[in-house]
All heavy atoms as an XYZ file, in Angstrom:
794
protein
N       6.609    -17.495      3.234
C       6.938    -18.843      3.152
C       8.402    -18.928      3.338
O       9.165    -18.309      2.743
C       6.498    -19.406      1.775
C       6.762    -20.892      1.780
S       6.079    -21.537      0.149
C       7.457    -22.334     -0.422
N       8.827    -19.864      4.228
C      10.267    -20.079      4.494
C      10.713    -21.117      3.416
O       9.999    -22.093      3.036
C      10.495    -20.587      5.825
C      11.998    -21.112      6.021
C      10.057    -19.549      6.849
N      11.882    -20.910      2.844
C      12.547    -21.883      1.963
C      14.040    -22.146      2.259
O      14.607    -21.282      3.026
C      12.229    -21.556      0.483
C      12.762    -20.313     -0.007
C      12.184    -19.062      0.227
C      13.810    -19.875     -0.734
N      12.895    -17.990     -0.264
C      13.971    -18.647     -1.018
C      14.700    -20.848     -1.419
C      14.911    -18.007     -1.813
C      15.777    -20.219     -2.231
C      15.853    -18.874     -2.397
N      14.521    -23.039      1.697
C      15.957    -23.455      1.939
C      16.802    -23.590      0.747
O      16.326    -24.182     -0.289
C      16.067    -24.762      2.735
C      15.295    -24.584      4.067
C      13.895    -24.890      4.073
C      15.880    -24.175      5.187
C      13.176    -24.723      5.217
C      15.167    -23.960      6.331
C      13.752    -24.256      6.400
O      13.062    -24.167      7.636
N      18.005    -23.024      0.779
C      18.833    -22.896     -0.355
C      20.320    -23.558     -0.102
O      20.805    -23.276      1.030
C      19.078    -21.469     -0.708
C      20.086    -21.001     -1.819
C      19.580    -21.493     -3.183
C      20.116    -19.510     -1.708
N      20.893    -24.234     -1.005
C      22.235    -24.578     -0.945
C      22.938    -24.083     -2.139
O      22.291    -24.272     -3.307
C      22.399    -26.203     -0.937
C      23.781    -26.513     -0.884
C      24.110    -27.964     -0.850
N      23.580    -28.605     -2.200
C      22.853    -29.721     -2.361
N      22.640    -30.586     -1.311
N      22.459    -30.087     -3.497
N      24.015    -23.469     -1.931
C      24.800    -22.898     -3.125
C      26.243    -23.486     -3.046
O      26.895    -23.365     -2.068
C      24.759    -21.383     -3.112
C      25.725    -20.873     -4.253
C      23.398    -20.798     -3.143
N      26.652    -24.075     -4.109
C      28.078    -24.588     -4.228
C      28.796    -23.416     -4.902
O      28.392    -22.920     -5.999
C      28.177    -25.807     -5.088
C      29.633    -26.330     -5.099
N      30.247    -27.010     -4.067
C      30.566    -26.152     -6.047
C      31.450    -27.245     -4.371
N      31.756    -26.790     -5.593
N      30.001    -22.951     -4.324
C      30.690    -21.905     -4.779
C      32.005    -22.399     -5.366
O      32.818    -22.925     -4.606
C      30.985    -20.852     -3.714
C      31.598    -19.707     -4.130
C      31.961    -19.102     -5.315
C      32.275    -18.609     -3.197
N      32.546    -17.957     -5.347
C      32.794    -17.659     -3.937
C      32.324    -18.482     -1.756
C      33.370    -16.561     -3.382
C      32.881    -17.443     -1.251
C      33.469    -16.438     -1.992
N      32.045    -22.340     -6.657
C      33.304    -22.919     -7.440
C      34.316    -21.756     -7.445
O      34.221    -20.742     -8.103
C      32.965    -23.287     -8.817
C      31.785    -24.206     -8.947
N      31.815    -25.448     -8.727
C      30.418    -23.805     -9.145
C      30.600    -25.980     -8.854
N      29.659    -25.024     -9.042
N      35.461    -22.047     -6.671
C      36.530    -21.081     -6.574
C      37.776    -21.689     -6.035
O      37.763    -22.923     -5.624
C      36.107    -19.959     -5.679
C      35.975    -20.235     -4.397
N      36.950    -20.412     -3.365
C      34.734    -20.439     -3.517
C      36.335    -20.711     -2.214
N      35.174    -20.725     -2.322
N      38.876    -20.974     -6.085
C      40.149    -21.524     -5.578
C      40.641    -20.664     -4.344
O      41.898    -20.744     -3.952
C      41.260    -21.280     -6.710
C      40.902    -22.311     -7.830
O      40.432    -23.355     -7.503
O      41.241    -21.945     -8.982
N      39.782    -19.948     -3.682
C      40.144    -19.202     -2.559
C      40.251    -20.096     -1.322
O      39.265    -20.553     -0.860
C      39.234    -18.018     -2.244
C      38.959    -17.162     -3.459
C      37.702    -17.021     -3.947
C      40.013    -16.391     -4.021
C      37.451    -16.255     -5.155
C      39.749    -15.610     -5.039
C      38.434    -15.479     -5.653
N      41.461    -20.243     -0.734
C      41.606    -21.265      0.333
C      40.736    -20.873      1.571
O      40.379    -21.733      2.314
C      43.117    -21.445      0.610
C      43.591    -20.072      0.093
C      42.650    -19.658     -1.002
N      40.514    -19.662      1.920
C      39.904    -19.318      3.146
C      38.465    -19.116      3.091
O      37.796    -18.712      4.011
C      40.608    -18.060      3.734
C      41.996    -18.189      4.110
C      42.271    -19.279      5.053
O      41.574    -19.371      6.072
O      43.285    -20.151      4.871
N      37.803    -19.142      1.852
C      36.422    -18.810      1.675
C      35.598    -20.178      1.705
O      36.183    -21.211      1.280
C      36.184    -18.152      0.393
C      36.892    -16.795      0.231
C      36.139    -15.751      1.278
O      34.969    -15.914      1.543
O      36.834    -14.905      1.684
N      34.357    -20.116      1.957
C      33.388    -21.228      2.036
C      33.300    -21.820      0.619
O      33.302    -20.989     -0.336
C      32.194    -20.855      2.686
C      32.146    -19.357      2.481
C      33.634    -19.017      2.465
N      32.946    -23.147      0.581
C      32.656    -23.720     -0.764
C      31.168    -24.182     -0.736
O      30.663    -24.444     -1.921
C      33.564    -24.975     -1.028
C      34.995    -24.536     -1.164
C      33.477    -26.036      0.025
N      30.529    -24.335      0.253
C      28.945    -24.523      0.260
C      28.353    -23.597      1.274
O      28.966    -23.227      2.337
C      28.727    -25.966      0.836
C      29.256    -27.047     -0.094
C      28.160    -27.425     -1.156
O      27.027    -27.112     -1.161
O      28.567    -27.978     -2.165
N      27.224    -23.011      0.769
C      26.429    -22.141      1.621
C      25.087    -22.652      1.767
O      24.433    -23.035      0.698
C      26.397    -20.748      0.909
C      27.802    -20.147      0.500
C      27.733    -19.595     -0.830
C      28.304    -19.133      1.533
N      24.592    -22.706      2.863
C      23.249    -23.197      3.233
C      22.477    -22.053      3.795
O      22.944    -21.503      4.874
C      23.210    -24.399      4.167
C      23.885    -25.576      3.541
C      25.233    -25.821      3.552
C      23.114    -26.630      3.083
C      25.839    -26.908      3.064
C      23.576    -27.752      2.488
C      25.062    -27.980      2.576
O      25.591    -29.117      2.019
N      21.285    -21.775      3.301
C      20.404    -20.582      3.881
C      19.123    -20.978      4.165
O      18.417    -21.654      3.339
C      20.497    -19.367      2.908
O      21.792    -18.815      2.722
N      18.521    -20.653      5.325
C      17.086    -20.482      5.538
C      16.763    -19.131      5.219
O      17.186    -18.170      5.758
C      16.892    -20.963      7.047
C      15.408    -20.818      7.397
C      15.200    -21.145      8.897
O      15.538    -20.262      9.599
O      14.629    -22.277      9.295
N      15.729    -19.143      4.396
C      15.240    -17.822      3.790
C      13.852    -17.441      4.228
O      12.894    -18.352      4.001
C      15.335    -17.596      2.235
C      14.956    -16.300      1.702
C      16.710    -17.973      1.771
N      13.529    -16.330      4.942
C      12.264    -16.094      5.421
C      11.325    -15.342      4.379
O      11.796    -15.149      3.350
N      10.190    -14.985      4.957
C       9.121    -14.400      4.132
C       9.581    -13.270      3.277
O       9.146    -13.037      2.107
C       7.903    -14.013      5.040
C       7.175    -15.211      5.571
O       7.293    -16.343      4.976
O       6.594    -15.084      6.597
N      10.403    -12.367      3.863
C      10.851    -11.207      3.161
C      12.009    -11.286      2.275
O      12.527    -10.395      1.645
C      11.106     -9.988      4.185
C       9.853     -9.788      4.963
C       8.754     -9.114      4.345
O       8.842     -8.274      3.307
O       7.487     -9.511      4.586
N      12.563    -12.548      2.170
C      13.716    -12.849      1.308
C      15.029    -12.726      1.981
O      16.077    -12.859      1.440
N      14.872    -12.458      3.317
C      16.160    -12.355      4.058
C      16.630    -13.628      4.719
O      15.690    -14.466      5.184
C      16.033    -11.227      5.167
C      16.002     -9.828      4.692
C      14.761     -9.242      4.431
C      17.182     -9.184      4.560
C      14.804     -8.032      3.940
C      17.164     -7.859      4.078
C      15.988     -7.298      3.731
O      15.888     -6.014      3.206
N      17.856    -13.946      4.844
C      18.336    -15.129      5.598
C      17.984    -14.983      7.149
O      18.101    -13.988      7.698
C      19.862    -15.217      5.531
C      20.395    -15.669      4.093
C      21.880    -15.612      4.191
O      22.565    -14.691      4.703
O      22.412    -16.442      3.477
N      17.515    -16.124      7.672
C      17.237    -16.106      9.129
C      18.204    -17.020      9.730
O      18.502    -16.892     10.930
C      15.774    -16.611      9.397
O      15.581    -17.863      8.679
C      14.761    -15.630      8.870
N      18.773    -18.004      8.986
C      19.857    -18.823      9.494
C      20.740    -19.107      8.321
O      20.313    -19.241      7.148
C      19.373    -20.149     10.070
C      18.617    -19.948     11.401
C      18.274    -21.227     12.112
N      17.386    -22.079     11.347
C      17.021    -23.327     11.642
N      17.766    -23.874     12.541
N      16.170    -23.998     10.924
N      22.034    -19.408      8.610
C      23.077    -19.762      7.598
C      24.103    -20.571      8.138
O      24.642    -20.435      9.203
C      23.758    -18.421      7.035
C      24.823    -18.728      6.038
C      25.580    -17.376      5.688
C      25.154    -16.755      4.539
N      25.862    -15.515      4.389
N      24.565    -21.563      7.103
C      25.690    -22.429      7.551
C      26.625    -22.223      6.336
O      26.172    -22.377      5.225
C      25.294    -23.985      7.710
C      26.507    -24.870      7.836
C      24.232    -24.063      8.873
N      27.909    -22.227      6.738
C      28.993    -22.182      5.521
C      29.939    -23.441      5.846
O      30.340    -23.540      6.984
C      29.724    -20.845      5.627
C      28.881    -19.701      5.229
C      29.678    -18.464      5.036
O      29.326    -17.738      4.043
N      30.743    -18.137      5.900
N      30.154    -24.100      4.698
C      31.088    -25.287      4.891
C      32.261    -24.795      4.069
O      32.228    -24.299      3.031
C      30.520    -26.472      4.187
C      31.515    -27.648      4.153
S      30.828    -29.126      3.240
C      29.287    -29.280      4.007
N      33.498    -25.078      4.722
C      34.754    -24.698      4.114
C      35.522    -25.837      3.624
O      35.144    -27.002      3.915
C      35.643    -23.971      5.306
C      35.015    -22.669      5.719
C      34.073    -22.583      6.746
C      35.464    -21.478      5.164
C      33.473    -21.424      7.095
C      34.888    -20.279      5.589
C      33.951    -20.251      6.515
N      36.557    -25.690      2.704
C      37.232    -26.656      2.021
C      37.869    -27.779      2.996
O      37.808    -28.852      2.747
C      38.394    -26.015      1.352
C      38.722    -26.698     -0.028
C      39.672    -25.941     -0.802
N      39.221    -24.746     -1.489
C      38.524    -24.708     -2.543
N      38.126    -25.875     -3.019
N      38.159    -23.534     -3.066
N      38.139    -27.309      4.129
C      38.744    -28.211      5.120
C      37.675    -29.015      5.987
O      38.002    -29.848      6.777
C      39.661    -27.597      6.187
C      38.861    -26.391      7.031
O      37.779    -26.368      6.924
O      39.648    -25.734      7.826
N      36.368    -28.833      5.597
C      35.247    -29.602      6.214
C      34.636    -28.854      7.405
O      33.691    -29.273      8.000
N      35.321    -27.747      7.884
C      34.763    -26.892      8.920
C      33.453    -26.417      8.605
O      33.194    -25.825      7.484
C      35.743    -25.759      9.208
C      35.409    -24.851     10.394
C      36.473    -23.848     10.668
N      36.373    -22.649      9.848
C      37.183    -22.355      8.900
N      38.178    -23.165      8.578
N      36.984    -21.249      8.115
N      32.391    -26.377      9.566
C      31.234    -25.733      9.305
C      31.005    -24.560     10.356
O      31.314    -24.684     11.509
C      30.121    -26.650      9.694
C      29.982    -28.062      8.693
C      29.118    -29.032      9.278
C      29.491    -27.577      7.362
N      30.483    -23.499      9.951
C      30.267    -22.395     10.805
C      28.767    -21.957     10.562
O      28.188    -21.962      9.319
C      31.088    -21.206     10.567
C      32.508    -21.350     10.979
C      33.408    -20.209     10.746
O      32.835    -19.088     10.515
O      34.599    -20.357     10.900
N      28.064    -21.513     11.518
C      26.651    -21.114     11.360
C      26.411    -19.721     12.124
O      27.071    -19.315     12.890
C      25.680    -22.109     11.957
C      25.730    -22.259     13.456
C      24.762    -23.410     13.886
N      24.396    -23.344     15.219
C      23.637    -24.145     15.808
N      23.098    -25.269     15.106
N      23.132    -23.973     17.068
N      25.413    -19.154     11.563
C      24.934    -17.849     12.049
C      23.401    -17.741     12.035
O      22.765    -18.412     11.152
C      25.531    -16.687     11.158
N      22.962    -17.074     12.962
C      21.441    -16.661     13.009
C      21.315    -15.258     13.357
O      22.246    -14.507     13.431
C      20.718    -17.631     13.905
C      21.115    -17.769     15.300
O      21.765    -16.727     15.874
O      20.849    -18.590     16.147
N      20.074    -14.908     13.693
C      19.732    -13.510     14.081
C      20.533    -13.110     15.299
O      20.693    -11.862     15.626
C      18.255    -13.283     14.403
C      17.462    -13.775     13.142
S      17.549    -12.599     11.796
C      16.145    -11.678     12.042
N      21.042    -13.920     16.229
C      21.756    -13.539     17.417
C      23.187    -13.852     17.515
O      23.886    -13.338     18.316
C      20.963    -14.334     18.570
C      19.598    -13.833     18.844
C      18.794    -14.662     19.910
O      19.545    -15.536     20.642
O      17.715    -14.444     20.013
N      23.718    -14.836     16.577
C      24.994    -15.244     16.768
C      25.588    -15.294     15.319
O      25.038    -15.686     14.415
C      25.006    -16.741     17.233
O      24.336    -16.694     18.449
C      26.413    -17.214     17.568
N      26.913    -14.828     15.207
C      27.638    -15.052     13.948
C      29.160    -15.106     14.275
O      29.527    -15.076     15.498
C      27.446    -13.757     13.119
C      27.905    -12.487     13.692
C      27.629    -11.262     12.736
O      26.693    -11.380     11.981
O      28.465    -10.341     12.781
N      29.989    -15.490     13.362
C      31.336    -15.661     13.555
C      32.129    -14.629     12.705
O      31.445    -13.815     11.960
C      31.908    -17.132     13.091
O      31.790    -17.155     11.709
C      31.087    -18.193     13.752
N      33.381    -14.555     12.775
C      34.119    -13.602     11.947
C      33.983    -13.931     10.435
O      33.999    -12.968      9.609
C      35.611    -13.628     12.296
O      36.150    -14.785     12.179
C      35.810    -12.989     13.634
N      33.665    -15.168     10.127
C      33.580    -15.610      8.674
C      32.121    -15.793      8.265
O      31.788    -15.837      6.988
C      34.330    -16.877      8.399
C      35.812    -16.791      8.552
S      36.471    -15.721      7.228
C      36.275    -16.727      5.761
N      31.216    -15.932      9.197
C      29.871    -16.361      8.776
C      28.821    -15.417      9.443
O      28.816    -15.337     10.709
C      29.592    -17.822      9.142
O      30.608    -18.605      8.506
C      28.091    -18.213      8.717
N      28.044    -14.653      8.713
C      27.001    -13.808      9.222
C      25.893    -13.841      8.160
O      25.996    -14.191      7.036
N      24.700    -13.352      8.573
C      23.579    -13.391      7.793
C      23.723    -12.099      6.703
O      24.282    -11.077      7.087
C      22.221    -13.004      8.499
C      21.919    -14.135      9.477
C      20.655    -13.893     10.186
C      21.782    -15.521      8.754
N      23.230    -12.271      5.556
C      23.239    -11.131      4.504
C      22.380    -10.120      4.886
O      21.363    -10.190      5.642
C      22.809    -11.747      3.143
O      22.689    -10.837      2.263
N      22.879     -8.833      4.614
C      22.098     -7.706      4.987
C      20.984     -7.183      3.948
O      20.365     -6.337      4.110
C      23.079     -6.539      5.337
C      23.878     -6.827      6.535
C      24.886     -5.729      6.806
O      24.738     -4.598      6.141
O      25.586     -5.786      7.762
N      21.011     -8.058      2.796
C      20.102     -7.811      1.696
C      19.390     -8.933      1.374
O      19.750    -10.122      1.656
C      20.894     -7.128      0.450
C      21.603     -5.871      0.777
C      21.833     -8.293     -0.031
N      18.223     -8.841      0.818
C      17.395    -10.039      0.435
C      18.141    -10.968     -0.527
O      18.991    -10.524     -1.327
C      16.168     -9.521     -0.225
C      16.063     -8.133      0.281
C      17.441     -7.670      0.371
N      17.926    -12.317     -0.384
C      18.534    -13.285     -1.276
C      17.950    -13.134     -2.565
O      16.852    -13.000     -2.743
C      18.305    -14.780     -0.683
C      18.846    -14.853      0.680
C      18.759    -15.772     -1.672
C      20.429    -14.812      0.757
N      18.900    -13.243     -3.632
C      18.405    -13.181     -5.002
C      17.567    -14.371     -5.372
O      17.777    -15.481     -4.698
C      19.662    -13.038     -6.017
C      20.437    -11.790     -5.737
C      21.635    -11.661     -6.691
O      22.168    -12.807     -7.002
O      21.964    -10.468     -7.056
N      16.912    -14.325     -6.435
C      16.232    -15.595     -6.894
C      17.151    -16.642     -7.352
O      18.356    -16.505     -7.713
C      15.353    -15.222     -8.111
O      16.092    -15.004     -9.273
N      16.707    -17.854     -7.479
C      17.686    -18.957     -7.859
C      18.106    -18.649     -9.289
O      19.332    -18.981     -9.499
C      16.831    -20.296     -7.881
C      17.458    -21.599     -7.659
C      18.182    -21.639     -6.348
C      16.432    -22.761     -7.788
N      17.300    -18.122    -10.068
C      17.815    -17.902    -11.495
C      18.873    -16.785    -11.397
O      19.840    -16.916    -12.311
C      16.660    -17.412    -12.279
C      15.467    -18.354    -12.650
C      14.616    -18.677    -11.397
O      14.555    -17.743    -10.511
O      14.010    -19.677    -11.405
N      18.797    -15.706    -10.646
C      19.878    -14.807    -10.614
C      21.093    -15.454     -9.971
O      22.116    -15.071    -10.548
C      19.375    -13.578     -9.721
C      18.254    -12.829    -10.377
C      17.629    -11.797     -9.388
O      17.307    -12.082     -8.173
O      17.580    -10.612     -9.780
N      21.028    -16.150     -9.129
C      22.312    -16.733     -8.504
C      22.880    -17.672     -9.540
O      24.096    -17.592     -9.672
C      21.879    -17.447     -7.216
C      21.302    -16.647     -6.033
C      23.151    -18.233     -6.686
C      20.798    -17.413     -4.893
N      22.086    -18.446    -10.190
C      22.666    -19.461    -11.176
C      23.170    -18.806    -12.381
O      23.973    -19.282    -13.071
C      21.506    -20.308    -11.583
N      22.818    -17.453    -12.656
C      23.445    -16.665    -13.807
C      24.920    -16.309    -13.568
O      25.479    -16.009    -14.521
C      22.536    -15.421    -14.074
O      22.946    -14.453    -13.058
N      25.291    -16.418    -12.326
C      26.808    -16.178    -11.991
C      27.504    -17.693    -12.229
O      27.153    -18.673    -11.356
C      26.923    -15.637    -10.678
C      26.275    -14.370    -10.330
C      26.998    -13.250    -11.174
O      28.109    -13.281    -11.456
O      26.234    -12.332    -11.493
N      28.423    -17.755    -12.977
C      29.058    -18.999    -13.339
C      29.747    -19.745    -12.204
O      29.814    -20.933    -12.160
C      29.930    -18.958    -14.501
C      31.184    -18.148    -14.372
C      32.004    -18.055    -15.607
O      31.446    -17.892    -16.786
O      33.306    -18.004    -15.504
N      30.063    -18.933    -11.181
C      30.833    -19.545    -10.088
C      29.910    -20.244     -9.010
O      30.353    -20.878     -8.152
C      31.811    -18.633     -9.474
C      31.196    -17.478     -8.660
C      30.879    -16.264     -9.504
O      30.951    -16.324    -10.670
O      30.820    -15.134     -8.840
N      28.527    -19.925     -9.196
C      27.536    -20.546     -8.220
C      26.799    -21.586     -8.928
O      26.223    -21.463     -9.976
C      26.703    -19.442     -7.808
C      27.518    -18.334     -6.989
C      27.460    -16.991     -7.478
C      28.158    -18.583     -5.892
C      28.063    -16.086     -6.652
C      28.853    -17.702     -5.239
C      28.926    -16.362     -5.702
N      26.435    -22.722     -8.168
C      25.433    -23.570     -8.508
C      24.430    -23.825     -7.307
O      24.732    -24.478     -6.290
C      26.235    -24.995     -8.666
O      27.129    -25.054     -9.672
N      23.455    -23.049     -7.527
C      22.323    -23.048     -6.380
C      21.306    -24.335     -6.695
O      21.063    -24.662     -7.776
C      21.704    -21.814     -6.639
C      21.810    -21.625     -8.066
C      22.973    -22.066     -8.522
N      20.727    -24.642     -5.546
C      19.614    -25.518     -5.513
C      18.637    -25.297     -4.248
O      19.121    -25.000     -3.085
C      20.092    -27.014     -5.693
O      20.801    -27.384     -4.513
N      17.472    -25.469     -4.492
C      16.589    -25.572     -3.380
C      16.539    -26.869     -2.658
O      16.644    -27.851     -3.232
C      15.096    -25.195     -3.778
C      14.062    -25.280     -2.676
C      15.016    -23.796     -4.452
N      16.561    -26.878     -1.364
C      16.739    -28.115     -0.636
C      15.537    -28.161      0.416
O      14.920    -27.043      0.647
C      18.126    -28.206      0.122
C      18.209    -27.108      1.137
C      19.243    -28.335     -0.859
C      19.552    -27.219      2.058
N      15.356    -29.243      1.057
C      14.272    -29.424      2.006
C      14.743    -28.980      3.387
O      16.025    -28.781      3.685
N      13.732    -28.782      4.161
C      14.119    -28.278      5.631
C      14.908    -29.367      6.255
O      15.775    -29.035      7.125
C      12.819    -28.059      6.391
C      12.886    -27.770      7.902
C      11.780    -27.459      8.613
N      12.081    -27.080      9.894
C      11.246    -26.866     10.924
N       9.918    -26.989     10.578
N      11.695    -26.536     12.097
N      14.706    -30.686      6.131
C      15.412    -31.726      6.735
C      16.880    -31.698      6.492
O      17.605    -31.885      7.448
C      14.811    -33.077      6.297
C      13.395    -33.310      6.719
C      12.410    -32.755      5.720
O      12.794    -32.312      4.637
O      11.149    -32.465      6.160
N      17.246    -31.476      5.216
C      18.669    -31.351      4.783
C      19.239    -30.151      5.548
O      20.416    -30.224      6.102
C      18.868    -31.274      3.396
C      20.329    -31.077      2.970
C      20.479    -31.086      1.589
O      19.715    -31.337      0.633
O      21.693    -30.973      1.016
N      18.473    -29.000      5.561
C      19.147    -27.716      6.258
C      19.306    -28.029      7.671
O      20.383    -27.756      8.298
C      18.225    -26.557      6.028
C      18.757    -25.357      6.700
C      19.690    -24.567      6.096
C      18.376    -24.997      7.948
C      20.326    -23.460      6.757
C      18.939    -23.944      8.586
C      19.851    -23.118      7.952
N      18.317    -28.608      8.339
C      18.430    -28.907      9.833
C      19.509    -29.868     10.207
O      20.198    -29.730     11.097
C      17.032    -29.446     10.339
C      15.972    -28.525     10.313
C      16.039    -27.224     11.179
O      16.926    -27.221     11.965
O      15.286    -26.334     10.882
N      19.756    -30.866      9.237
C      20.914    -31.639      9.564
C      22.220    -31.051      9.505
O      23.102    -31.130     10.346
C      20.921    -32.914      8.431
C      22.060    -33.923      8.553
C      22.029    -34.810      7.389
N      22.005    -34.350      6.035
C      23.083    -33.689      5.409
N      24.133    -33.790      6.004
N      22.914    -33.271      4.230
N      22.415    -30.157      8.416
C      23.685    -29.422      8.363
C      23.812    -28.414      9.520
O      24.873    -28.159     10.075
C      23.767    -28.658      6.987
C      25.003    -27.736      7.011
C      23.877    -29.703      5.871
N      22.606    -27.730      9.875
C      22.604    -26.766     11.010
C      23.101    -27.466     12.291
O      23.878    -26.876     13.002
C      21.214    -26.240     11.219
C      21.046    -25.254     12.365
C      20.555    -25.542     13.490
C      21.465    -23.843     12.370
N      20.448    -24.400     14.285
C      21.095    -23.405     13.543
C      22.058    -23.099     11.398
C      21.217    -22.077     14.011
C      22.208    -21.721     11.799
C      21.821    -21.266     12.954
N      22.592    -28.733     12.631
C      22.865    -29.380     13.853
C      24.381    -29.865     13.866
O      25.073    -29.824     14.824
C      22.030    -30.589     14.084
O      22.002    -31.476     13.108
N      24.937    -30.100     12.710
C      26.361    -30.546     12.513
C      27.258    -29.397     12.806
O      28.349    -29.555     13.305
C      26.579    -31.142     11.113
C      26.012    -32.484     10.873
C      26.181    -32.971      9.422
O      26.706    -32.228      8.558
N      25.974    -34.296      9.194
N      26.736    -28.176     12.399
C      27.555    -26.976     12.590
C      27.847    -26.584     14.023
O      28.943    -26.189     14.329
C      27.146    -25.825     11.766
N      26.897    -26.818     14.805
C      26.996    -26.447     16.241
C      27.211    -24.930     16.291
O      26.988    -24.239     15.279
N      27.594    -24.378     17.425
C      27.694    -22.904     17.528
C      29.402    -22.731     17.793
O      29.960    -23.304     18.731
C      26.934    -22.329     18.729
C      25.523    -22.429     18.383
C      27.492    -20.890     18.925
C      24.639    -21.902     19.465
N      29.952    -21.970     16.989
C      31.323    -21.586     17.105
C      31.594    -20.662     18.295
O      30.747    -19.938     18.478
C      31.919    -21.076     15.884
O      33.124    -20.492     16.046
N      32.712    -20.807     18.932
C      32.999    -20.023     20.099
C      33.549    -18.552     19.548
O      33.706    -17.716     20.288
C      33.952    -20.677     20.945
C      33.484    -21.968     21.550
C      33.793    -22.023     23.024
C      33.252    -23.437     23.527
N      31.809    -23.570     23.632
N      33.930    -18.599     18.271
C      34.430    -17.411     17.598
C      33.359    -16.400     17.435
O      32.359    -16.787     16.951
C      35.126    -17.877     16.323
C      35.795    -16.713     15.627
C      36.464    -17.311     14.188
O      36.384    -18.394     13.941
O      36.861    -16.467     13.549
N      33.602    -15.123     17.649
C      32.563    -14.228     17.452
C      33.286    -12.968     16.953
O      34.295    -12.702     16.948
C      31.873    -13.765     18.807
O      32.854    -13.277     19.836
C      31.074    -14.851     19.427
């Protein structure tokens, strides 16, 4: 079953993303991802395309509870519609 995740990352690193959106497939691996940066920039990655800052995780996504146990992360399950909206806003970066 495919599910969708949004994680707000609470930090002060100026070059790192502050919101992470993931489409998670049956085996727990990301199949698509969008990262939102502090300046509003959106980058996306899928099985064929990634940027220097945004790529799919090489390990399965942890459970919502495990992610939430880290104080710098605020995760929530989102619907497909919200993920698709952010995915389409991100477009494809020319950076590889």
